[in-house]
N, C-alpha and C positions, 0 to 999 in steps of 0.2 A: 584519551583526547588531548590534542594539542593546547595549547595556549589559546588559541582561536577558536575552541572548539570543534576541531573537525580530526577524524579519525583518518590515519593513513590509508590509501587506496592505493590500489595497482599491484597487489601481491600475487594477482591474477588478472590474465589480460580480460578486458570486458567481454568480448566475444567468447570465451574459455567458459562463460557460466551458464550457459542454456541450460543444460541438463538440470544442472543443481537448481535454477530457476523453476522449471517445469515442475520437479519434484516438490519444491516449496509451495507452488500455486497449488497443485492437489492435496497435499498436506494442509495447508491453510484451509480449506474446507472444513476441516476437523474442528480447526478453532471457532468458526464460525460458525458450526452446526447448533451451539447454544443458544445463540440470538436466534437463528431461524425455527428452532423448536420451542423455546420456552416464551420470546419475545411476541408482543402483537405485531402483526405487518406494519411497516410503515409506508407513507404514499411514496417516498424516495428511495424505498428500498435500504435504507440504512439502518435496520436492526439487525444484520448479521454482520455488519464491517468490525474491523479490528484495527486497534491503535498501538503505536510502538512503544513500548515501557523501557525507560532507559534504565540502567541499572540492571534490570533483567534480560534485557535485549531481547526480548519476546515480543509478538504480535498478540495482543491479547482482546477477546471480545466484549463487548459491554458486560456490566455486571448484571446477573439474573437474580431478581428480589427473591429472598428467602420469607419465612425459614426454610432452611438455610442459604443464606445467600452466597454464590459461588460466582466463577467467571473461569472460562476456558482458553488456554492460550497455548502458542507454538513457539519454541524458543528455535531460534532462527539459525545457529552457527552448528548445533548438532542435531537439528532435525527431532526434537524433543516435546512430545503432547504435555501440557500441564492442567490439571487441575487446581484451581485457586479458591480458597476459603474467601469468606468477607472480609477477613482481614489481613488479607494480601499473602498469605502464607501459602504455599503446593502443599497440598493435600497428598496427592498422587501424581507421578510423571511416567511417562511410556517413550521409551527411544524407538524411534520408527524404523530404525534400521533392519533390514530383515524381516521387516513385518510386512503386510499387505494392508490396503484401505479397509478390506472388510473386517481383518483381525482388529485394528486398528480402533475402526468404528464398535467393534463390541467391547472392547476395552474401555471406550469411552462411556458408552451406554452404562459398563457395570461400574465405574468410578464415580460417575454422578450419583447413581443409587447408592453405591457404599457410604457416599458421603451424607446421605439421608434424603436425596431429594425424590420425589415419585415421579416415574417416568410416564410420558403417553404409551398409547398402543403403539409397538413399531420401535420403540426406542427413540435415542436421539438422530435426527436426521439432518445431514448437510443440506445447503440451499442447493437449488436445482440449476446449475448454470451449464451452460457449455463450454466445456474448457480445452485450450490447446492440447492436442494428444499427446499423452506419456504412456510407456506399457503399465505404470502403476495404475493408471484407469481400467486395465482389463485383466488386473490380478496378479501383476507381477510385484516382487516384494521390494520397498524400497531400500536404494543403493547410494546413498549420497557421496558428492566427494566434498570430505569434511572442510580442506582450505576452499574451496568455490562457497560453499554454503557461509563460512565465516567471512569471507568477502561482501557476499551480498547482506549479511548482516551489518557490515560497515558502512554500505550502500543506505540501507534504510536507516541508521543510527544518525549519519550524518544527513540523510534527508529531511529526518524529524528536525535536528537541531536548526536547520535553516528556516523550514518552514514554522516552527516554533516562534523564531524571531520575526519571521513576516507578518504572521497572520494579525497578530495586535495592531500593527500599522495599514492595515488594509480594511477600510470600511466593510462591513458587511461580509466578511471572510469568516469561515467556520472551522474549528479545529481541523487539520488535517488528520485524515483516517485513511486505513488501506480496505479498498473495495474488492471483496474477495473474487468477483468475477473477472475484473481485468488486473488486478492485484499491483495496482497503483497507491502510490502515498499520495495524497490530494487535497487541495482545498477550494472550495468554490467562492469566490468572493460576487457576492451580489451586486450589480451596477444597478438595475431597476426592475420593479415588480410592476406588474399590471395592476388595473383596478382591484381584481380579484384577489390577489395576493401571490398569483404565480411568478415564475421569475420570468424577465421579459427580456432581460441583459446580463450577462456574466462573464467573468475570466476565470476560466480553470487553471489552477496551477499546481505542479507537482513533479514526481518522480516516478517512472515506471521502471522496474528491476529488467524490463525488456518484454518485447512481444512480436505480433506477425511483421510489422512495422521495422523493427529495430532488433536484430539479436545480440543486443545491448544494452543496459541501463541507459536511460536519458531523460532528462529533464525537459518540460514543457510549459507553456502558457499558451492557452487556447481561448480566442474571445468567441462568445454565441450571444446571438447568430452568426455563424461563420459569414464573415465580411467578404465580398468579390475579392478574387484574388488579384485583381489589377489594382484595389485600393490599399493592398498589404505595403506599408513601406519597405524601403531596404535594411535587410536586419544588420546591427551593426557587429553582432556576434550570433554565432549559432547560425540556422538556418530556418527559413518558413517550409513546412511540411504541407503538402497540398493533396494527396493522395488518401481520401477515406476521411480526413477530419484535416482540421486547418488549425496549426498550431505552429509558435517558434519553438524550436527544437535544438537541445545542446546536448550532443551524445558525449555517452563516459569517454570514447578516446578522443574526442576534441578537447574534454575538460582536462584529461590525463597528459594532455600534448605538453602542457604550459608548466613553470615550474612550480612543484608540490606546496611550496610555503605561500603560493599566491593562489590556488586553486580555490578555496573559499570566496576571496574577494571576486575572482572573476565568475563566478557563479553569482554571485548577488548582483554583481553588473548587469549579467545576462537577463536575471530575473527583473530586475529594475528597467531595464530598456525594453524588454519584450511587453510589460505590464503598461509602459506607457504607450508604446504601439498599440498594443489591443485597445487602450483607452481609446485611441485617437481613430482606428477603425472602427469603433462603435457609436463614434459621435460624441465621445466626450463619457465621463464617467462620475460617480460620488467615490468611487473605490479608491 
């Protein structure tokens, strides 16, 4: 990272990351499979989500208590599946290139069993989400572009760095996690809870590597409940997205258009301004 804690971005055009992102999205379901299989279901569906581990540069699931304790992760830059012991060391790994989802799933069940974990009937099962289509979902072998995967790893690493700095300064914010359904790295700052404890008002903040709305990475700040569109103040940077969801959005193309040395500061300015606008649209906040 640079002195400002930022990995250089832009070795691949943001719109050229689509195929790598889709392959990573499907591969991430394997990393999420341990949480989906071995952990009790949580009301917010957080049990299969993943966290970014700096140094390892991998998306890693929640620890599965033992004995023996273990975790499953996905090294993003080379699309490599990891089974880690309770001490954080990699017990076994598998490069997904040239292998199918079925083959990788069978390997994962075997690797966890070899580590000494008793498997349920049917082995390790990924979460059942409807994902964007890619040929790997119907039997094609993984064939990732290494440069594009490495660029996506840098986006996740930078996203993690920014959110790790931001979360402690937002009251009610949760540690940033990658949700395997939408594949975004995000946090939720709870603004207000209803008397029974349910979230009544909140602000979602995070980085998406791309989706059906934007075929490139983008940052978002989304107030909830979504305010009336005529109540949204003019953005000072980025834009308001209004179709399907309401959020202030800063795309990768927009972020990379400025000087490289100022990108993190520009992003932090966008987040600060958008969080303030979201607070105002919700009628004030304690976040």
